[in-house]
C-alpha positions as a printed Julia matrix, in Angstrom:
301×3 Matrix{Float64}:
 111.2    94.93  66.53
 114.55   94.2   68.16
 117.28   96.8   68.47
 121.04   96.41  68.79
 124.1    98.59  68.64
 127.33   99.84  70.16
 127.58  102.4   72.94
 131.01  103.92  73.64
 131.69  105.29  77.1
 134.42  107.91  76.95
 135.97  110.17  79.55
 139.08  110.83  81.59
 140.8   108.04  83.53
 138.8   107.14  86.67
 135.6   108.78  85.39
 133.72  105.56  86.21
 133.4   103.99  82.76
 134.33  100.47  83.89
 132.09  100.67  86.95
 129.14  101.75  84.79
 129.81   98.97  82.24
 129.84   96.38  85.0
 126.66   97.78  86.53
 124.82   97.77  83.18
 125.94   94.27  82.24
 125.41   92.89  85.72
 128.74   91.05  85.72
 132.33   92.02  86.12
 133.67   92.24  82.58
 135.81   95.33  82.98
 138.74   95.7   85.33
 138.05   98.23  88.09
 140.8    99.63  90.32
 141.46  103.02  91.83
 144.47  103.5   89.63
 144.21  105.43  86.4
 144.78  103.83  83.0
 143.69  100.35  84.03
 141.42   99.67  81.06
 143.83   99.06  78.24
 141.63   97.63  75.53
 138.08   98.14  74.35
 136.29   95.66  76.53
 132.77   94.96  75.4
 130.02   94.07  77.8
 126.62   93.09  76.47
 123.53   94.31  78.33
 119.96   93.36  77.52
 116.93   95.57  78.05
 113.6    94.16  76.83
 114.08   93.66  73.06
 117.31   95.67  72.86
 120.89   94.47  73.05
 123.28   97.2   74.17
 126.95   96.48  73.5
 129.16   98.65  75.7
 132.55   99.59  74.35
 134.45  100.46  77.5
 137.3   102.61  76.23
 140.56  103.43  78.0
 140.53  106.83  79.73
 141.5   109.73  77.5
 144.61  111.49  78.76
 147.69  113.22  77.38
 149.73  110.35  75.86
 153.47  110.15  76.5
 154.62  106.62  75.74
 153.82  104.24  72.93
 151.41  102.27  75.14
 149.67  105.56  76.05
 149.3   106.48  72.38
 147.82  103.08  71.52
 145.34  103.39  74.42
 144.19  106.87  73.4
 143.84  105.74  69.76
 141.72  102.79  70.98
 139.48  105.12  72.99
 138.78  107.45  70.07
 138.48  104.44  67.75
 135.83  102.99  70.05
 133.88  106.25  69.91
 134.15  106.48  66.13
 132.78  102.93  65.72
 129.81  103.42  68.04
 126.15  104.2   67.37
 125.92  106.28  70.54
 128.7   107.97  72.53
 128.33  108.76  76.24
 130.79  111.24  77.73
 131.31  110.65  81.44
 132.41  113.59  83.57
 133.1   113.48  87.31
 130.77  115.87  89.14
 133.32  116.98  91.75
 136.12  117.56  89.22
 134.03  119.43  86.68
 135.49  120.72  83.43
 139.17  119.87  83.72
 141.83  120.39  81.03
 141.29  116.76  80.05
 137.53  117.25  79.64
 138.24  120.37  77.52
 140.42  118.25  75.2
 137.76  115.54  74.93
 135.11  118.14  74.05
 137.37  119.35  71.22
 137.81  115.77  69.97
 134.05  115.24  70.09
 133.5   117.98  67.51
 134.89  115.55  64.94
 133.96  112.14  66.4
 130.47  113.29  67.37
 129.52  114.05  63.76
 126.58  111.93  62.61
 126.04  110.09  65.9
 124.16  110.73  69.12
 126.33  111.98  71.96
 124.91  111.99  75.5
 126.41  113.38  78.7
 126.54  111.43  81.96
 127.64  113.38  85.02
 128.92  110.75  87.44
 129.55  110.72  91.21
 126.62  113.1   91.77
 126.56  112.28  95.48
 129.83  114.17  95.89
 128.48  117.67  95.13
 125.5   119.9   95.91
 122.55  120.05  93.44
 123.3   123.64  92.39
 126.87  122.66  91.44
 125.46  119.84  89.3
 123.05  122.14  87.5
 125.79  124.68  86.83
 128.13  122.0   85.47
 125.38  120.55  83.27
 124.61  124.0   81.86
 128.31  124.75  81.15
 128.88  121.42  79.39
 125.71  121.71  77.29
 126.76  125.2   76.19
 130.07  123.78  74.93
 128.64  120.79  73.08
 125.19  119.88  71.74
 124.52  116.76  73.85
 121.24  115.06  72.89
 120.54  114.14  76.5
 122.08  114.66  79.96
 122.01  112.08  82.77
 122.92  112.5   86.42
 124.28  109.22  87.74
 126.27  107.41  90.39
 127.81  104.43  88.6
 128.99  102.92  91.88
 125.6   103.1   93.62
 123.57  102.59  90.45
 121.59  105.87  90.76
 120.31  107.05  87.39
 121.81  104.04  85.58
 118.39  102.49  84.88
 117.15  105.69  83.26
 120.3   105.83  81.08
 119.95  102.17  80.11
 116.3   102.64  79.1
 117.2   105.64  76.96
 120.08  103.8   75.25
 117.84  100.79  74.5
 115.28  103.08  72.88
 117.83  105.03  70.81
 119.75  102.13  69.27
 119.11  101.23  65.62
 116.55   98.58  64.78
 118.0    95.25  63.77
 118.89   91.74  64.9
 120.96   91.15  68.0
 124.73   91.1   67.51
 125.59   88.42  70.09
 123.98   85.24  71.44
 121.85   85.95  74.51
 124.1    84.08  76.92
 127.29   85.84  75.87
 128.07   88.72  78.2
 131.4    89.71  76.69
 132.9    89.16  73.28
 136.39   89.2   74.65
 137.99   85.8   74.57
 137.85   84.33  78.07
 141.65   84.17  77.97
 141.81   87.94  77.91
 139.28   88.42  80.71
 141.29   85.97  82.83
 144.5    87.91  82.08
 142.77   91.15  83.09
 141.67   89.6   86.38
 145.25   88.66  87.25
 146.5    92.09  86.17
 143.92   93.72  88.43
 145.19   91.73  91.42
 148.77   92.75  90.58
 147.72   96.4   90.33
 145.96   96.3   93.69
 148.82   94.52  95.41
 151.74   96.51  93.94
 150.9   100.14  94.39
 153.88  101.88  92.86
 154.7   102.56  89.19
 155.34   98.9   88.47
 151.88   97.82  87.25
 152.08  100.01  84.15
 155.27   98.22  83.21
 153.88   94.74  83.28
 151.42   92.78  81.23
 149.72   89.42  81.71
 149.03   86.89  78.99
 147.04   83.67  79.19
 149.33   81.21  77.43
 147.32   78.05  77.84
 143.72   77.17  78.67
 142.89   73.53  79.16
 139.41   72.18  79.76
 139.63   69.22  82.15
 137.37   66.14  82.05
 136.08   66.89  85.55
 134.69   70.24  84.32
 137.49   72.34  85.8
 139.89   74.5   83.8
 143.67   74.74  83.98
 144.89   78.23  83.13
 148.59   79.06  82.61
 149.53   82.7   82.57
 152.77   84.6   82.02
 153.46   87.93  83.71
 155.92   89.98  81.66
 157.99   92.59  83.5
 160.69   94.91  82.2
 163.5    94.39  84.73
 164.94   91.71  87.02
 164.17   93.94  89.99
 160.51   93.97  88.99
 160.47   90.18  88.9
 161.62   90.11  92.51
 158.87   92.53  93.53
 156.16   90.46  91.79
 157.42   87.21  93.34
 157.85   88.71  96.81
 159.83   87.26  99.71
 159.72   83.48  99.48
 157.18   83.81  96.66
 154.5    85.14  99.03
 153.35   88.02  96.77
 152.79   85.86  93.7
 151.02   83.26  95.86
 148.6    85.87  97.23
 147.96   87.26  93.73
 147.41   83.77  92.33
 144.93   82.88  95.11
 142.93   86.11  94.66
 142.86   85.79  90.84
 141.93   82.1   91.0
 139.02   82.83  93.37
 137.66   85.49  91.05
 138.01   83.29  87.95
 136.27   80.41  89.76
 133.39   82.71  90.69
 133.2    84.19  87.18
 133.25   80.83  85.4
 131.15   79.04  87.99
 133.57   76.1   88.17
 136.92   75.11  89.62
 140.02   76.77  88.21
 143.67   75.65  88.53
 145.79   78.75  87.95
 149.55   78.67  87.3
 151.47   81.93  87.14
 155.03   82.52  85.93
 157.04   85.73  85.74
 159.38   86.47  82.85
 161.66   89.46  82.28
 161.14   90.95  78.84
 162.84   94.36  78.76
 161.2    95.56  75.56
 157.64   94.28  75.88
 156.31   97.83  75.54
 157.86   97.91  72.06
 156.62   94.52  70.82
 153.65   94.59  68.46
 152.32   91.16  69.5
 151.9    92.35  73.11
 149.57   95.03  71.78
 147.42   92.71  69.7
 147.07   90.5   72.81
 145.55   93.54  74.55
 143.33   94.36  71.58
 145.3    97.51  70.82
 146.95   98.7   67.64
 150.73   98.99  67.6
 151.63  102.53  66.57
 155.04  103.24  65.12
 157.11  106.19  66.24
 155.03  109.18  67.25
 151.9   108.21  65.37
């Protein structure tokens, strides 16, 4: 009998949720950078294990929201958990029970009702075994996790064991996606995320949180290649100059890196065209949110 279902990975920013999703799926479907708050929407990666199809809902990191975008991201994370068959809380071994983890444990009291919640302690290579055991004991005393896993998402340690357990625990039923579909995100959105990742890596200051990338046009060419036109929205003229760089060198480097990754991901030639547009209020525009798969929340909701 086949099994299929949704698994939500939740945790603080940088807990390793995207890295684990990518490892499980075996392809890069979730943006991974060393900056917090990079995963804006609930990216789904589909992993197969024997007769089970595991659909990972990679939620944004849970943190104390301040701006409207923050609030939408936190709502998406909890929404992802509430829609899932199984929830996996990821905690960083070397950081332990932080204030943020305390808040997530409180939220789990409600969201965890009626569904299996497992604990995955990540980055286990960064602490001694006795620290791990102590942390596991503390966390299990605070919440009734059905299972605890010790993993290193980056190196893949323990991930196989977690994947096998998830496959076994999912509800019986037909698969939710065709076998060859690794992500249910439109390719346009994955392509936009790839470009945004390159921008984030290249521009280290506060700027990346104040820009968004949208794929405006996707054209399949007769020769099998794809032409992709993307718009980078920034909030100020000064930001536009930073993104373009002196003589356009920054945008050229970003375009080259993003194009290479898209070519590799799609397995065919990509022609990428990037433009930068100043849109002072993009953080307040509802259509920007739906592009990112987030809900637009009014006021302080």
